[in-house]
Structures are given as C-alpha cells and as structure tokens.
C-alpha positions in Angstrom: 1.9 -10.3 3.5 0.8 -8.9 6.5 4.1 -6.7 6.6 4.1 -3.5 8.9 6.3 -0.4 8.9 6.4 2.8 10.8 5.4 5.9 9.1 6.6 9.8 9.2 3.3 10.4 11.0 4.0 8.3 14.1 1.8 5.7 12.9 1.9 2.2 10.9 1.0 1.1 7.7 0.4 -2.7 7.2 0.5 -4.3 3.6 -2.1 -6.6 4.5 -2.6 -8.8 1.2 -1.8 -8.7 -2.9 -4.4 -10.1 -5.3 -2.6 -10.8 -8.5 -5.4 -11.0 -11.4 -4.7 -11.9 -15.1 -5.3 -8.1 -15.8 -4.5 -6.0 -12.5 -3.2 -6.1 -9.2 -5.0 -5.2 -6.0 -3.2 -4.2 -2.7 -5.1 -4.3 0.5 -3.9 -1.9 3.4 -4.3 -0.9 6.8 -2.9 2.4 8.2 -3.1 4.3 11.6 -2.1 7.7 11.7 -2.3 11.2 13.5 -5.2 12.9 11.5 -4.0 16.3 9.8 -5.3 18.5 6.9 -5.1 16.8 3.7 -3.4 13.6 5.2 -6.4 11.4 4.4 -6.0 12.1 0.6 -2.4 11.4 0.4 -3.1 7.8 2.4 -4.0 5.8 -0.7 -1.2 6.9 -3.0 0.8 3.5 -3.0 2.7 2.5 -5.8 4.1 -0.7 -7.3 7.1 -1.8 -9.2 8.7 -5.2 -10.3 12.1 -6.4 -11.0 11.3 -6.5 -14.6 10.4 -2.8 -14.8 6.9 -2.9 -15.5 5.4 0.2 -15.8 2.2 -0.1 -13.5 -0.8 2.9 -13.2 -3.1 3.3 -10.6 -6.6 2.5 -11.9 -8.7 2.7 -8.8 -9.2 2.1 -5.2 -10.8 3.5 -1.9 -10.8 3.6 1.5 -12.4 4.4 4.6 -11.5 5.9 8.2 -12.7 5.9 11.7 -11.1 7.3 15.1 -9.4 4.5 17.3 -9.7 4.6 21.0 -7.5 7.5 21.4 -9.0 10.6 19.8 -5.8 11.4 18.2 -5.7 8.5 16.0 -7.1 7.7 12.7 -7.4 4.2 11.3 -7.7 3.6 7.5 -8.6 0.7 5.7 -8.6 0.3 2.1 -7.2 -1.0 -1.4 -5.3 0.2 -4.5 -5.8 -1.3 -7.6 -3.0 -1.1 -10.7 -2.9 -2.2 -14.3 -1.2 -4.1 -15.8 -1.3 -7.6 -14.2 2.5 -8.5 -12.8 3.9 -10.3 -16.1 4.9 -14.1 -16.0 8.6 -14.5 -14.8 8.7 -11.6 -12.4 10.4 -12.6 -9.0 9.7 -9.6 -7.1 6.7 -7.0 -6.6 8.3 -3.6 -4.9 5.4 -1.8 -3.1 5.8 1.5 -1.8 3.1 2.9 0.7 2.6 6.5 1.4 3.8 8.6 4.3 7.1 6.1 4.8 9.6 7.1 7.3 11.6 4.3 6.3 13.6 4.5 3.0 13.0 0.6 2.1 10.0 -0.5 0.4 8.3 -3.9 0.9 9.4 -6.5 -1.2 6.8 -9.2 -1.9 8.5 -12.7 -2.9 6.6 -13.9 -6.2 9.0 -16.9 -7.0 7.1 -19.4 -4.8 
C-alpha cells in the first residue's frame, strides 16, 4: 500500500501493507510524531471499514518506538489486527489511522 499522510502532530503516518486472511485483517504501519504524554497509547487506534458495511473489531496488535535523529521526534512501527475477514465482494477497505490531520481516510482498492 505504502500510503503516507500528514498528521495533527506535525508528523506522518504510513500504511505499509494490509494482510487479508481468511478470518482476520492485519495492518502494518509506521509513524513519526512529536512525543507527548499519552500520545503513544493513541498511536495504535486504527479503524477499518469496507464498502459493504462490515462491522470490524480490533482483536490485537503491537508497536515499538524509538527516537529518530532529531530528539524531538519519535518513530513508531507496528501492526493492528481486526476481525472478521474482509468479505467476498468487498471492493474497498477504508482505513482510518489515528491522529489524522486530513479528513480523508486511506482507501485500499480490493477489486483487483
């Protein structure tokens, strides 16, 4: 996928890849942000939906962080897991990263 967007925290978020399994969905992401109290806890609050209206729920995930070259930046890499699987017939997976500055989510085309 490799879709990068700017965030509210003067950083960026990249949706690196999406894994579609027979019973769940995995998002792999990277993020850079200015560290702030409680911000790390919000960084993994991704959500997904699709064009069929499937009700997804978060079932796990994980992440780690380190300081970049600039001491005022924090780099995060992680994954978020959702169930159920994307149903057959869904054409779009709509991914909403946390801390968005933009109102538009990331739309992943599933039709190909």
